[in-house]
C-alpha positions as CSV (number, residue, x, y, z in Angstrom):
1,M,11.6,17.8,10.9
2,S,10.4,17.3,14.1
3,D,11.0,13.9,16.6
4,T,7.3,14.2,17.0
5,L,3.9,14.7,14.7
6,G,1.8,17.5,15.8
7,Y,-0.8,14.9,17.2
8,G,1.8,14.0,19.2
9,Q,2.8,10.6,18.4
10,P,6.2,9.9,17.5
11,V,8.2,10.0,14.1
12,G,9.5,6.4,14.1
13,G,6.9,5.1,16.1
14,V,3.6,3.6,16.0
15,A,1.4,6.3,14.8
16,Q,-2.0,4.6,13.7
17,T,-3.5,1.3,14.3
18,A,-6.0,0.1,11.5
19,F,-8.8,-2.2,11.2
20,V,-11.0,-4.1,8.3
21,V,-14.8,-4.0,8.9
22,P,-18.0,-5.0,7.1
23,D,-19.6,-2.2,7.1
24,L,-17.8,1.5,7.7
25,A,-20.7,3.2,9.1
26,E,-21.2,0.5,11.8
27,A,-17.7,0.6,12.3
28,V,-17.7,4.5,12.9
29,D,-21.1,4.3,15.2
30,H,-18.8,1.5,17.7
31,W,-15.9,3.3,17.5
32,V,-18.0,6.7,18.6
33,S,-20.7,5.1,21.0
34,D,-18.5,2.0,22.6
35,C,-14.7,3.8,22.5
36,K,-15.3,7.5,23.0
37,A,-13.4,8.1,19.8
38,G,-14.0,10.5,16.9
39,P,-14.9,12.3,15.0
40,F,-14.2,10.5,12.2
41,F,-13.0,11.7,8.6
42,H,-14.2,10.0,5.8
43,L,-12.5,9.1,2.2
44,P,-14.8,7.6,-0.2
45,H,-12.9,5.9,-2.5
46,L,-8.4,5.0,-1.9
47,L,-7.6,3.9,-5.8
48,A,-4.8,5.1,-6.8
49,P,-3.1,4.4,-9.9
50,G,0.0,2.6,-9.8
51,Q,-1.3,0.5,-6.5
52,V,1.5,-2.7,-6.5
53,Y,0.3,-5.7,-4.5
54,R,3.1,-8.8,-4.0
55,G,4.1,-7.3,-6.6
56,E,1.3,-7.0,-9.3
57,E,-0.5,-4.0,-10.0
58,S,-3.7,-3.8,-7.8
59,R,-7.2,-2.4,-8.6
60,A,-8.7,-2.7,-5.2
61,D,-11.0,-0.1,-3.5
62,V,-11.9,0.7,-0.1
63,T,-13.4,3.1,1.8
64,L,-11.9,4.4,5.0
65,A,-12.5,6.8,7.9
66,M,-9.7,8.2,10.2
67,G,-10.2,9.6,13.9
68,F,-8.4,9.8,17.0
69,A,-9.1,7.9,20.3
70,G,-6.8,10.4,22.2
71,H,-3.2,10.7,20.6
72,M,-3.5,7.3,18.7
73,L,-5.2,8.3,14.9
74,I,-8.2,4.9,14.6
75,E,-8.4,4.2,10.9
76,L,-11.5,2.3,9.5
77,I,-11.3,0.6,6.5
78,Q,-13.6,-1.5,4.2
79,P,-12.8,-3.2,0.9
80,L,-15.4,-2.1,-1.9
81,D,-14.4,-5.1,-4.2
82,E,-13.3,-8.8,-4.4
83,H,-9.9,-7.9,-6.1
84,P,-7.1,-9.8,-4.2
85,S,-5.6,-6.9,-1.5
86,V,-4.0,-6.9,1.8
87,Y,-7.3,-6.2,3.2
88,K,-8.8,-9.6,1.5
89,E,-5.8,-11.7,2.4
90,A,-6.6,-10.4,5.6
91,I,-10.3,-11.2,5.7
92,D,-10.3,-14.4,3.9
93,L,-7.8,-15.7,6.6
94,R,-9.0,-14.5,9.8
95,G,-11.9,-12.6,9.3
96,Y,-12.3,-8.6,10.3
97,G,-10.4,-7.0,12.6
98,F,-6.9,-5.5,13.4
99,H,-5.2,-4.8,10.1
100,H,-2.1,-2.9,10.4
101,L,0.3,-0.6,12.8
102,G,1.2,2.8,10.5
103,I,5.3,3.8,11.5
104,A,5.6,7.4,11.0
105,C,8.7,7.7,8.9
106,E,10.5,10.2,6.9
107,D,12.1,8.1,4.2
108,V,9.4,5.6,3.4
109,D,11.9,3.7,0.9
110,T,14.9,3.6,3.1
111,S,12.6,2.5,5.8
112,S,11.4,-0.2,3.7
113,A,14.7,-1.5,2.6
114,Q,15.5,-1.5,6.4
115,Y,13.0,-3.8,7.7
116,Q,13.6,-5.6,4.3
117,A,17.2,-6.2,5.5
118,R,15.1,-7.6,8.3
119,G,13.3,-10.1,6.6
120,Y,10.3,-8.0,6.2
121,R,9.0,-7.6,2.3
122,E,6.7,-4.9,0.8
123,A,3.2,-6.8,0.5
124,Y,1.8,-3.5,-0.7
125,R,2.4,-0.1,-2.1
126,A,0.0,2.8,-2.8
127,A,0.1,6.3,-3.3
128,V,-2.0,8.3,-0.4
129,P,-4.1,11.8,-0.8
130,T,-1.7,13.3,1.9
131,G,1.8,12.8,-0.7
132,G,3.9,9.9,-1.1
133,E,3.5,6.2,-1.2
134,V,2.4,3.9,2.1
135,V,4.1,0.3,2.0
136,Y,2.3,-2.4,4.0
137,L,5.3,-4.8,5.4
138,D,5.2,-8.5,6.3
139,D,7.7,-10.5,8.0
140,G,5.7,-14.0,6.4
141,N,2.7,-13.0,9.7
142,G,1.1,-10.3,8.1
143,P,-2.1,-12.0,7.1
144,H,-2.1,-13.7,10.4
145,T,-1.3,-11.0,13.2
146,G,-1.4,-8.2,11.2
147,F,0.8,-6.1,8.7
148,L,3.3,-3.1,9.5
149,E,2.3,0.5,7.3
150,L,5.2,2.9,6.5
151,L,3.6,6.2,6.8
152,P,5.5,9.3,4.8
153,V,5.3,12.0,7.0
154,T,5.1,15.0,4.8
155,P,3.6,18.4,5.8
156,E,0.3,17.5,4.4
157,M,0.0,14.1,6.1
158,D,0.8,15.8,9.4
159,E,-1.5,18.8,9.1
160,T,-3.7,16.8,8.0
161,F,-3.2,14.0,10.9
162,T,-3.2,17.1,13.2
163,R,-6.0,18.6,12.4
164,F,-7.7,15.4,12.5
165,W,-6.8,15.2,16.0
166,K,-7.8,18.7,17.5
167,A,-11.1,18.0,15.9
168,S,-11.6,15.2,18.6
169,R,-10.4,17.5,21.5
170,D,-13.7,18.7,23.1
171,W,-15.1,17.2,20.9
172,D,-19.1,17.1,21.6
173,G,-20.0,13.5,19.8
174,S,-21.9,15.3,16.8
175,D,-21.3,15.3,13.3
176,T,-19.4,12.0,13.7
177,L,-18.8,11.6,9.9
178,R,-16.9,13.9,8.3
179,P,-15.5,14.6,4.8
180,F,-11.8,13.6,4.7
181,A,-10.8,17.2,3.1
């Protein structure tokens, strides 16, 4: 596997910045008009079976959109219910805004164990459509200052996010919200 993802970010480094938002369409409009990011790719629901939040099964559902600002992947996440989640936890504590940084990992489980040896603990784990599972880590400050998300570097993940990045290059500002798949 390459040391760099197809969209230019390093494997083992920050590959994504994520925000929780009250209204996904309004957030996309902000990022497109005020930050010149986009287009964004929309996943209407991320309610995968087997989600675990703080050691318990989770039924929390979110809608999300991903788009690029340069080489940085921006993820916008809107909770769709009141079920306990890492998103609701942060919103209840400090409101909407920055939520986590995504770290691209070749092996999420090994990386999680390494972080846990340094005092982090798993706050959330879920399967994702690009293969593997993501893990959100909390060093005791996650809900206050932001979580770390371990992103599984799979061929599907690299191909999908690189496709999103390529769509952002020389983008004319039209068709701002597109299907994820």
